[in-house]
C-alpha positions, 0 to 999 in steps of 0.5 A: 712299424716293428721298430717303433713298437719294439724299441721302447720295450727292449732298450736297455735290457740285457740278452742272457742267452740265444737259442736256435731250434731251427737254423733252416731259414733263407740263410742258415742261422749260425747260433755260435755267432749269435751267442758270441756277439750278443750274449751278455750285452745290453741292447742300446737301440734299434734302427731299420734299413729297407726291411732289416731291423737292426738291434745294436748291442754293447760291444759294437755288434748288431742283430739283423733281423728280416721278416721275409714273407711271414716272419714275426718278431715279438716280445713274450714272457721267458716261460711262454711255450715255444710256438710252431715255427719259432726258430730262434729265441733271445732270452732277456735277463728281464724274464722276457723272450724275443721270439722270432717265428717264420712259417715260411722260412724266408726270413734272416737272423744274423749278427755282425760288427756294427762297423761293417753294416754299410759294406755288408752284402745284405746292405751295400746295394740298397738305395735311398730311404724314402723318409730320409732327408736325401729322398726327393724328386730330383733323386728319383729323376737322376737315378731314372736317367737312361732307364726305361720301363714302368714307373711302378716297377722302378719305384719298387727297386731296392736299388733306387729306394727302399721300403716301397713295397707293392701295396705302398707303390700302388697307393703312392702312384694313385695319390700322385696321379701317375699311371703305374705303366707310365715309362720313367723316361716320360715323367716330368720333373714336376711329376717326380716331385709329386711322386716323391711327396706322395711316397712320403705321405703314403708311407708316413700314413702307413707308420701312423696307422700301424702298418698293413696287414694283409698277410702275416705282419704283426708289431712287437707286441703281436698287434696287426696293422690296420692301414688296409682300412685306408687303402684307396686302390690296392685290392679294390678292383671292380670298386668305385674310386674314392675321387672320381667314382670310375672303376678301379682296375687291376693289372699284373706287372713283373708278377705282382698285382697292380691297382689303379684308377683309369681316370685319375691316373691317365 
């Protein structure tokens, strides 16, 4: 969602300078490397890998941003006052500033050669993209061979598939009619296919509706997402299921809240 909102507004613009007001994020921000790889370079385009935003610039470099738990990346006027928790500013020759703020400081900001993206330690372990051409029920089934444990935890494992967070995993499992505690060793080929379709459907719907704002997410213009208005089970414990009127239940798996319908997801 962030990439789709930000790319049209930043593509073709040139980075004039970079200011690092605070380097104390999850990993220290190296202002010297940012300036060396980005200053004077024009933005060629944007990609996404898992929860990382990738801004490719001239000269074969890529700016990598991870929002962590509370990060925001927004395009504002160059002269707009610095906000609280604004750690890095990318000043553009267009008179704008790409502002990164992160109250909890779990985000990441770094730059590296584009050719090294696939082998970089942040990316080399990541699984398949759910909206990419290689994602399927067969892939989910193959990667589950020899494994045990609940399907919800498996679905959220970034080594299997990226970008399926806690909310979307609950929603996709409801859509597929699969109980979140079901072992991955007890899921049929047909159910894996159904789950893959549900993951694609859930993520696609979220993208179309602008993302899910339950905490701090905003897009590149500072707008909140509103997919929460379409959530079927997440956050709805004690309420009636929209399909069968059974009461939605909540359990905790691996320290995360899981919501499901006991009748639709046996």
